[in-house]
C-alpha positions in Angstrom: 65.8 -135.5 -99.6 66.7 -134.3 -103.0 70.5 -134.4 -103.8 72.1 -131.0 -104.1 75.5 -129.5 -104.4 77.3 -126.2 -103.8 80.7 -124.6 -104.2 82.6 -124.0 -100.9 85.2 -121.3 -100.3 88.7 -122.7 -100.6 92.1 -120.9 -100.4 93.3 -122.5 -103.6 91.5 -124.3 -106.3 87.8 -125.0 -105.8 86.1 -127.2 -103.2 83.0 -128.9 -104.3 80.5 -130.5 -101.8 77.5 -132.8 -102.6 74.6 -133.6 -100.3 72.2 -136.5 -100.5 70.0 -138.9 -98.6 72.3 -141.8 -99.5 76.1 -141.8 -100.2 75.4 -142.5 -103.9 73.1 -139.4 -103.9 75.8 -137.2 -102.5 78.3 -138.6 -105.1 75.6 -138.0 -107.8 75.3 -134.4 -106.6 79.1 -134.0 -107.0 78.8 -135.4 -110.6 76.2 -132.7 -111.4 78.3 -130.1 -109.7 81.3 -131.0 -111.8 79.3 -130.5 -115.0 78.1 -127.1 -113.7 81.6 -126.0 -112.7 82.9 -126.9 -116.2 79.9 -125.8 -118.3 78.1 -123.2 -116.1 75.1 -125.5 -115.8 74.1 -129.2 -115.7 73.6 -130.1 -119.4 73.1 -133.9 -119.2 71.3 -135.6 -116.4 69.5 -138.7 -117.7 71.6 -141.8 -118.5 71.4 -143.3 -122.0 73.7 -146.2 -121.2 75.1 -148.0 -118.1 78.6 -149.3 -117.4 80.0 -151.5 -114.6 82.1 -149.7 -112.0 84.6 -152.0 -110.4 87.7 -150.1 -109.3 90.5 -151.6 -107.4 89.8 -151.8 -103.6 90.7 -148.6 -101.8 89.3 -146.3 -99.1 86.0 -144.6 -100.1 87.6 -141.2 -100.2 90.2 -142.4 -102.8 87.5 -144.1 -104.8 85.6 -140.8 -104.8 88.6 -139.0 -106.3 89.0 -141.8 -108.9 85.3 -141.6 -109.9 85.3 -137.8 -110.2 88.6 -137.9 -112.1 87.0 -140.4 -114.6 84.0 -138.1 -114.9 86.2 -135.1 -115.6 88.1 -137.1 -118.3 84.9 -138.1 -120.0 83.5 -134.5 -119.9 86.7 -133.1 -121.4 87.8 -135.8 -123.9 84.9 -138.0 -124.7 81.9 -135.6 -124.8 80.0 -137.6 -122.2 79.0 -137.3 -118.6 78.7 -139.7 -115.8 75.4 -138.7 -114.3 74.4 -141.5 -111.9 76.2 -143.8 -109.5 73.9 -146.8 -108.9 75.3 -148.9 -106.1 78.4 -147.8 -104.2 81.9 -146.5 -104.8 83.3 -150.0 -104.3 81.2 -151.6 -107.0 78.1 -150.5 -108.9 77.0 -149.1 -112.3 77.6 -145.7 -113.9 74.8 -144.0 -115.8 76.4 -142.2 -118.8 74.8 -139.6 -121.0 76.2 -137.8 -124.1 76.9 -134.1 -123.7 75.2 -131.7 -126.2 77.4 -131.3 -129.3 77.5 -127.5 -128.8 78.6 -127.7 -125.1 81.4 -125.3 -124.6 83.5 -125.4 -121.4 83.4 -122.1 -119.4 86.0 -123.0 -116.9 89.1 -125.2 -117.1 89.3 -127.9 -114.5 92.8 -129.5 -114.6 92.2 -132.3 -112.1 90.4 -133.7 -109.1 93.0 -133.6 -106.3 93.7 -135.9 -103.4 93.5 -132.8 -101.1 91.2 -134.0 -98.3 88.5 -135.8 -100.2 85.6 -136.7 -97.9 82.5 -139.0 -97.7 80.7 -138.9 -94.4 77.3 -139.5 -92.9 75.8 -136.7 -90.9 73.9 -137.1 -87.6 70.6 -136.7 -89.4 71.5 -139.7 -91.6 72.2 -137.7 -94.8 75.5 -137.9 -96.6 78.1 -135.3 -97.7 80.8 -135.9 -100.3 83.6 -133.4 -100.9 86.5 -133.1 -103.4 88.9 -130.3 -104.4 89.2 -129.4 -108.0 92.4 -127.9 -109.5 91.2 -125.0 -111.6 
């Protein structure tokens, strides 16, 4: 199953949902979705470097918010995108890619919120990851 993402209707802000065959694929779909929300499309998708991801222990949903918050920070302030999570939310590697120099944000995303983040396995074995973005 190819990872994919979509925007979901939400009364305030923007709800983003990622799907994948594995939990890491669903999270990767959210990372791509975040780029598309900010820039109107996915501009960087192949990692050029790898970094260790070793957050403090926490429930998976909170680690999801932490990772997407880090991805947003890098998009906005460092000109780079986290494009792959290799491993899991508890420990793994992040694939990082530079954003094109001429990338211009089309939508301001203020934060990834703690409003009902979700990471769950579906009955068919696929995974869904969800976060809410403050726009």
